[in-house]
C-alpha positions as protocol buffer text, in pm:
chain_id: "A"
residue {
  index: 1
  type: MET
  ca { x: 3574 y: 5902 z: 5172 }
}
residue {
  index: 2
  type: LYS
  ca { x: 3364 y: 6213 z: 5250 }
}
residue {
  index: 3
  type: MET
  ca { x: 3086 y: 6090 z: 5019 }
}
residue {
  index: 4
  type: SER
  ca { x: 3073 y: 5755 z: 5205 }
}
residue {
  index: 5
  type: LYS
  ca { x: 3031 y: 5931 z: 5544 }
}
residue {
  index: 6
  type: LEU
  ca { x: 2763 y: 6157 z: 5400 }
}
residue {
  index: 7
  type: ARG
  ca { x: 2570 y: 5856 z: 5264 }
}
residue {
  index: 8
  type: ARG
  ca { x: 2601 y: 5675 z: 5595 }
}
residue {
  index: 9
  type: TYR
  ca { x: 2477 y: 5987 z: 5782 }
}
residue {
  index: 10
  type: LEU
  ca { x: 2180 y: 6026 z: 5542 }
}
residue {
  index: 11
  type: ARG
  ca { x: 2089 y: 5651 z: 5575 }
}
residue {
  index: 12
  type: CYS
  ca { x: 2100 y: 5669 z: 5958 }
}
residue {
  index: 13
  type: THR
  ca { x: 1893 y: 5988 z: 5960 }
}
residue {
  index: 14
  type: LEU
  ca { x: 1634 y: 5831 z: 5727 }
}
residue {
  index: 15
  type: VAL
  ca { x: 1612 y: 5513 z: 5937 }
}
residue {
  index: 16
  type: ALA
  ca { x: 1571 y: 5718 z: 6258 }
}
residue {
  index: 17
  type: ALA
  ca { x: 1296 y: 5930 z: 6101 }
}
residue {
  index: 18
  type: LEU
  ca { x: 1108 y: 5621 z: 5983 }
}
residue {
  index: 19
  type: LEU
  ca { x: 1135 y: 5459 z: 6328 }
}
residue {
  index: 20
  type: LEU
  ca { x: 1005 y: 5771 z: 6500 }
}
residue {
  index: 21
  type: ALA
  ca { x: 718 y: 5812 z: 6256 }
}
residue {
  index: 22
  type: GLY
  ca { x: 616 y: 5446 z: 6298 }
}
residue {
  index: 23
  type: ALA
  ca { x: 614 y: 5469 z: 6681 }
}
residue {
  index: 24
  type: GLU
  ca { x: 331 y: 5722 z: 6673 }
}
residue {
  index: 25
  type: ARG
  ca { x: 90 y: 5508 z: 6466 }
}
residue {
  index: 26
  type: LEU
  ca { x: -243 y: 5391 z: 6605 }
}
residue {
  index: 27
  type: PRO
  ca { x: -448 y: 5097 z: 6476 }
}
residue {
  index: 28
  type: ALA
  ca { x: -639 y: 5179 z: 6157 }
}
residue {
  index: 29
  type: PRO
  ca { x: -977 y: 5335 z: 6235 }
}
residue {
  index: 30
  type: ILE
  ca { x: -1308 y: 5193 z: 6118 }
}
residue {
  index: 31
  type: SER
  ca { x: -1415 y: 5371 z: 5799 }
}
residue {
  index: 32
  type: GLU
  ca { x: -1763 y: 5514 z: 5762 }
}
residue {
  index: 33
  type: VAL
  ca { x: -1942 y: 5409 z: 5448 }
}
residue {
  index: 34
  type: GLU
  ca { x: -2183 y: 5701 z: 5467 }
}
residue {
  index: 35
  type: ASN
  ca { x: -2218 y: 6001 z: 5699 }
}
residue {
  index: 36
  type: PRO
  ca { x: -2597 y: 6000 z: 5740 }
}
residue {
  index: 37
  type: THR
  ca { x: -2613 y: 6314 z: 5950 }
}
residue {
  index: 38
  type: PRO
  ca { x: -2444 y: 6613 z: 5789 }
}
residue {
  index: 39
  type: THR
  ca { x: -2465 y: 6949 z: 5964 }
}
residue {
  index: 40
  type: PRO
  ca { x: -2718 y: 7194 z: 5816 }
}
residue {
  index: 41
  type: THR
  ca { x: -2438 y: 7363 z: 5625 }
}
residue {
  index: 42
  type: GLN
  ca { x: -2331 y: 7036 z: 5458 }
}
residue {
  index: 43
  type: SER
  ca { x: -2515 y: 6852 z: 5186 }
}
residue {
  index: 44
  type: ALA
  ca { x: -2669 y: 6512 z: 5259 }
}
residue {
  index: 45
  type: LYS
  ca { x: -2452 y: 6342 z: 4999 }
}
residue {
  index: 46
  type: PRO
  ca { x: -2274 y: 6025 z: 5113 }
}
residue {
  index: 47
  type: LYS
  ca { x: -1902 y: 6055 z: 5165 }
}
residue {
  index: 48
  type: LEU
  ca { x: -1624 y: 5834 z: 5284 }
}
residue {
  index: 49
  type: GLU
  ca { x: -1453 y: 5938 z: 5603 }
}
residue {
  index: 50
  type: SER
  ca { x: -1240 y: 5774 z: 5862 }
}
residue {
  index: 51
  type: SER
  ca { x: -1393 y: 5723 z: 6204 }
}
residue {
  index: 52
  type: PRO
  ca { x: -1285 y: 5949 z: 6484 }
}
residue {
  index: 53
  type: ARG
  ca { x: -1062 y: 5767 z: 6727 }
}
residue {
  index: 54
  type: PRO
  ca { x: -960 y: 5910 z: 7060 }
}
residue {
  index: 55
  type: LYS
  ca { x: -590 y: 5950 z: 7094 }
}
residue {
  index: 56
  type: MET
  ca { x: -483 y: 5708 z: 7364 }
}
residue {
  index: 57
  type: HIS
  ca { x: -194 y: 5891 z: 7526 }
}
residue {
  index: 58
  type: ILE
  ca { x: 99 y: 5689 z: 7655 }
}
residue {
  index: 59
  type: LYS
  ca { x: 122 y: 5945 z: 7937 }
}
residue {
  index: 60
  type: ALA
  ca { x: -229 y: 5849 z: 8058 }
}
residue {
  index: 61
  type: ALA
  ca { x: -132 y: 5481 z: 8072 }
}
residue {
  index: 62
  type: THR
  ca { x: 186 y: 5551 z: 8270 }
}
residue {
  index: 63
  type: GLU
  ca { x: 43 y: 5794 z: 8527 }
}
residue {
  index: 64
  type: GLY
  ca { x: -121 y: 5510 z: 8718 }
}
residue {
  index: 65
  type: ARG
  ca { x: -450 y: 5477 z: 8898 }
}
residue {
  index: 66
  type: THR
  ca { x: -702 y: 5758 z: 8872 }
}
residue {
  index: 67
  type: ALA
  ca { x: -1016 y: 5844 z: 9077 }
}
residue {
  index: 68
  type: PHE
  ca { x: -1227 y: 5712 z: 8791 }
}
residue {
  index: 69
  type: ASP
  ca { x: -1065 y: 5369 z: 8766 }
}
residue {
  index: 70
  type: GLY
  ca { x: -1297 y: 5075 z: 8819 }
}
residue {
  index: 71
  type: SER
  ca { x: -1612 y: 4916 z: 8683 }
}
residue {
  index: 72
  type: TRP
  ca { x: -1895 y: 5137 z: 8549 }
}
residue {
  index: 73
  type: ALA
  ca { x: -2258 y: 5058 z: 8463 }
}
residue {
  index: 74
  type: VAL
  ca { x: -2348 y: 5237 z: 8142 }
}
residue {
  index: 75
  type: THR
  ca { x: -2695 y: 5320 z: 7998 }
}
residue {
  index: 76
  type: VAL
  ca { x: -2731 y: 5457 z: 7646 }
}
residue {
  index: 77
  type: ASP
  ca { x: -3071 y: 5602 z: 7556 }
}
residue {
  index: 78
  type: GLY
  ca { x: -3105 y: 5659 z: 7177 }
}
residue {
  index: 79
  type: LYS
  ca { x: -3395 y: 5893 z: 7110 }
}
residue {
  index: 80
  type: ALA
  ca { x: -3637 y: 5865 z: 6813 }
}
residue {
  index: 81
  type: PHE
  ca { x: -3530 y: 6048 z: 6496 }
}
residue {
  index: 82
  type: LYS
  ca { x: -3728 y: 6159 z: 6189 }
}
residue {
  index: 83
  type: ASN
  ca { x: -3536 y: 6044 z: 5885 }
}
residue {
  index: 84
  type: GLY
  ca { x: -3498 y: 6254 z: 5567 }
}
residue {
  index: 85
  type: ASP
  ca { x: -3721 y: 6003 z: 5381 }
}
residue {
  index: 86
  type: GLY
  ca { x: -4005 y: 6064 z: 5630 }
}
residue {
  index: 87
  type: SER
  ca { x: -3965 y: 5735 z: 5823 }
}
residue {
  index: 88
  type: ILE
  ca { x: -3894 y: 5731 z: 6197 }
}
residue {
  index: 89
  type: ALA
  ca { x: -3586 y: 5570 z: 6350 }
}
residue {
  index: 90
  type: GLU
  ca { x: -3726 y: 5409 z: 6663 }
}
residue {
  index: 91
  type: PRO
  ca { x: -3575 y: 5478 z: 7006 }
}
residue {
  index: 92
  type: TRP
  ca { x: -3357 y: 5218 z: 7182 }
}
residue {
  index: 93
  type: THR
  ca { x: -3186 y: 5171 z: 7516 }
}
residue {
  index: 94
  type: VAL
  ca { x: -2896 y: 4947 z: 7612 }
}
residue {
  index: 95
  type: ASN
  ca { x: -2714 y: 4870 z: 7937 }
}
residue {
  index: 96
  type: PHE
  ca { x: -2364 y: 4730 z: 7966 }
}
residue {
  index: 97
  type: THR
  ca { x: -2056 y: 4736 z: 8186 }
}
residue {
  index: 98
  type: ALA
  ca { x: -1740 y: 4930 z: 8109 }
}
residue {
  index: 99
  type: SER
  ca { x: -1405 y: 4962 z: 8278 }
}
residue {
  index: 100
  type: VAL
  ca { x: -1164 y: 5249 z: 8342 }
}
residue {
  index: 101
  type: LYS
  ca { x: -798 y: 5175 z: 8393 }
}
residue {
  index: 102
  type: ASP
  ca { x: -539 y: 5453 z: 8432 }
}
residue {
  index: 103
  type: GLY
  ca { x: -799 y: 5698 z: 8304 }
}
residue {
  index: 104
  type: VAL
  ca { x: -874 y: 5502 z: 7985 }
}
residue {
  index: 105
  type: PHE
  ca { x: -1243 y: 5417 z: 7938 }
}
residue {
  index: 106
  type: HIS
  ca { x: -1351 y: 5107 z: 7748 }
}
residue {
  index: 107
  type: GLY
  ca { x: -1689 y: 4936 z: 7716 }
}
residue {
  index: 108
  type: GLU
  ca { x: -1859 y: 4716 z: 7458 }
}
residue {
  index: 109
  type: TYR
  ca { x: -2215 y: 4611 z: 7391 }
}
residue {
  index: 110
  type: GLY
  ca { x: -2309 y: 4308 z: 7179 }
}
residue {
  index: 111
  type: VAL
  ca { x: -2079 y: 4074 z: 6992 }
}
residue {
  index: 112
  type: ARG
  ca { x: -1783 y: 4231 z: 6811 }
}
residue {
  index: 113
  type: GLY
  ca { x: -1827 y: 4209 z: 6435 }
}
residue {
  index: 114
  type: LYS
  ca { x: -2201 y: 4134 z: 6455 }
}
residue {
  index: 115
  type: PRO
  ca { x: -2491 y: 4380 z: 6394 }
}
residue {
  index: 116
  type: PHE
  ca { x: -2588 y: 4604 z: 6689 }
}
residue {
  index: 117
  type: TRP
  ca { x: -2240 y: 4593 z: 6839 }
}
residue {
  index: 118
  type: PHE
  ca { x: -2068 y: 4902 z: 6961 }
}
residue {
  index: 119
  type: GLU
  ca { x: -1757 y: 5005 z: 7144 }
}
residue {
  index: 120
  type: LEU
  ca { x: -1729 y: 5314 z: 7367 }
}
residue {
  index: 121
  type: ILE
  ca { x: -1367 y: 5423 z: 7417 }
}
residue {
  index: 122
  type: GLY
  ca { x: -1167 y: 5730 z: 7524 }
}
residue {
  index: 123
  type: ASN
  ca { x: -983 y: 5908 z: 7799 }
}
residue {
  index: 124
  type: ILE
  ca { x: -1111 y: 6070 z: 8120 }
}
residue {
  index: 125
  type: ALA
  ca { x: -906 y: 6373 z: 8229 }
}
residue {
  index: 126
  type: ALA
  ca { x: -824 y: 6435 z: 8593 }
}
residue {
  index: 127
  type: ASN
  ca { x: -1100 y: 6700 z: 8611 }
}
residue {
  index: 128
  type: GLY
  ca { x: -1361 y: 6442 z: 8491 }
}
residue {
  index: 129
  type: THR
  ca { x: -1399 y: 6572 z: 8132 }
}
residue {
  index: 130
  type: ALA
  ca { x: -1408 y: 6285 z: 7883 }
}
residue {
  index: 131
  type: ALA
  ca { x: -1377 y: 6270 z: 7504 }
}
residue {
  index: 132
  type: LEU
  ca { x: -1525 y: 5938 z: 7400 }
}
residue {
  index: 133
  type: VAL
  ca { x: -1597 y: 5775 z: 7067 }
}
residue {
  index: 134
  type: VAL
  ca { x: -1852 y: 5512 z: 6966 }
}
residue {
  index: 135
  type: ASN
  ca { x: -1754 y: 5273 z: 6685 }
}
residue {
  index: 136
  type: GLU
  ca { x: -2048 y: 5054 z: 6591 }
}
residue {
  index: 137
  type: LEU
  ca { x: -2212 y: 4812 z: 6351 }
}
residue {
  index: 138
  type: THR
  ca { x: -2577 y: 4923 z: 6321 }
}
residue {
  index: 139
  type: GLY
  ca { x: -2862 y: 4695 z: 6429 }
}
residue {
  index: 140
  type: GLU
  ca { x: -3214 y: 4653 z: 6296 }
}
residue {
  index: 141
  type: GLN
  ca { x: -3305 y: 4905 z: 6025 }
}
residue {
  index: 142
  type: LYS
  ca { x: -3604 y: 5029 z: 6226 }
}
residue {
  index: 143
  type: HIS
  ca { x: -3354 y: 5179 z: 6475 }
}
residue {
  index: 144
  type: ASN
  ca { x: -3118 y: 5331 z: 6215 }
}
residue {
  index: 145
  type: PHE
  ca { x: -3135 y: 5689 z: 6097 }
}
residue {
  index: 146
  type: SER
  ca { x: -3050 y: 5899 z: 5792 }
}
residue {
  index: 147
  type: THR
  ca { x: -3091 y: 6267 z: 5695 }
}
residue {
  index: 148
  type: SER
  ca { x: -3096 y: 6187 z: 5323 }
}
residue {
  index: 149
  type: LYS
  ca { x: -3401 y: 6108 z: 5109 }
}
residue {
  index: 150
  type: LYS
  ca { x: -3296 y: 5744 z: 5084 }
}
residue {
  index: 151
  type: PRO
  ca { x: -3370 y: 5490 z: 5357 }
}
residue {
  index: 152
  type: PRO
  ca { x: -3130 y: 5444 z: 5651 }
}
residue {
  index: 153
  type: PRO
  ca { x: -2845 y: 5200 z: 5608 }
}
residue {
  index: 154
  type: GLY
  ca { x: -2918 y: 4831 z: 5663 }
}
residue {
  index: 155
  type: ASN
  ca { x: -2817 y: 4591 z: 5938 }
}
residue {
  index: 156
  type: GLY
  ca { x: -2445 y: 4591 z: 6011 }
}
residue {
  index: 157
  type: ALA
  ca { x: -2338 y: 4921 z: 5852 }
}
residue {
  index: 158
  type: ARG
  ca { x: -2023 y: 5073 z: 6015 }
}
residue {
  index: 159
  type: TYR
  ca { x: -2080 y: 5405 z: 6189 }
}
residue {
  index: 160
  type: SER
  ca { x: -1896 y: 5623 z: 6446 }
}
residue {
  index: 161
  type: TYR
  ca { x: -1980 y: 5928 z: 6648 }
}
residue {
  index: 162
  type: GLN
  ca { x: -1831 y: 6134 z: 6927 }
}
residue {
  index: 163
  type: VAL
  ca { x: -1955 y: 6160 z: 7286 }
}
residue {
  index: 164
  type: GLY
  ca { x: -1888 y: 6447 z: 7527 }
}
residue {
  index: 165
  type: ALA
  ca { x: -1908 y: 6337 z: 7893 }
}
residue {
  index: 166
  type: HIS
  ca { x: -1824 y: 6446 z: 8243 }
}
residue {
  index: 167
  type: PHE
  ca { x: -1751 y: 6220 z: 8544 }
}
residue {
  index: 168
  type: ASP
  ca { x: -1750 y: 6318 z: 8909 }
}
residue {
  index: 169
  type: GLY
  ca { x: -1670 y: 6052 z: 9166 }
}
residue {
  index: 170
  type: LYS
  ca { x: -1942 y: 5788 z: 9139 }
}
residue {
  index: 171
  type: HIS
  ca { x: -2143 y: 5897 z: 8833 }
}
residue {
  index: 172
  type: GLY
  ca { x: -2124 y: 6067 z: 8499 }
}
residue {
  index: 173
  type: THR
  ca { x: -2338 y: 6194 z: 8211 }
}
residue {
  index: 174
  type: GLY
  ca { x: -2279 y: 6251 z: 7842 }
}
residue {
  index: 175
  type: HIS
  ca { x: -2442 y: 6294 z: 7505 }
}
residue {
  index: 176
  type: SER
  ca { x: -2359 y: 6233 z: 7137 }
}
residue {
  index: 177
  type: THR
  ca { x: -2205 y: 6547 z: 6982 }
}
residue {
  index: 178
  type: SER
  ca { x: -2112 y: 6477 z: 6622 }
}
residue {
  index: 179
  type: ASP
  ca { x: -2440 y: 6396 z: 6449 }
}
residue {
  index: 180
  type: ALA
  ca { x: -2807 y: 6493 z: 6453 }
}
residue {
  index: 181
  type: ARG
  ca { x: -2947 y: 6200 z: 6659 }
}
residue {
  index: 182
  type: THR
  ca { x: -2969 y: 6251 z: 7035 }
}
residue {
  index: 183
  type: ARG
  ca { x: -2822 y: 5980 z: 7255 }
}
residue {
  index: 184
  type: ILE
  ca { x: -2796 y: 6028 z: 7629 }
}
residue {
  index: 185
  type: PHE
  ca { x: -2525 y: 5841 z: 7826 }
}
residue {
  index: 186
  type: THR
  ca { x: -2549 y: 5773 z: 8201 }
}
residue {
  index: 187
  type: PHE
  ca { x: -2263 y: 5625 z: 8401 }
}
residue {
  index: 188
  type: PHE
  ca { x: -2267 y: 5481 z: 8758 }
}
residue {
  index: 189
  type: LYS
  ca { x: -1951 y: 5351 z: 8925 }
}
residue {
  index: 190
  type: GLU
  ca { x: -1991 y: 4995 z: 9054 }
}
residue {
  index: 191
  type: SER
  ca { x: -1645 y: 4947 z: 9210 }
}
């Protein structure tokens, strides 16, 4: 009889642990095929990594409307970059609209799943500090970059990078922080 109660207790504990662990899961991140911009202390060898994804906090979604909620015009200015093979990744600029709801930022450019698409996502804290992430499919090779001696990845390669930003009232600024290419982000609140 005691062994039966012990087994029942262990089964219930195991089921509860599995349910709690499953509740914290996020959607699977996009995987990077190659990290083309290692830091100077890293080698330029390709490696597989999972893309950084901002942690979308349930608390942020339940706190309600924030001062940053609304529609935002976004401009991304990708600067030229000298690749490791000597070629130049040409500069590019894109404009798109994003939305903020309950402090959660989301914007997309292009057609999801097609080359030169990207998604900008993350949270804006009450003080205006934002940790954003870009998940993208690269566009034309002339705009792509690499720090290795081989050419940049072709059209449609998956890539992710982090963006540090700050918002105050009706505008914000940011820049890419996790790789060697400079990208400047400008945000203007539309509504």
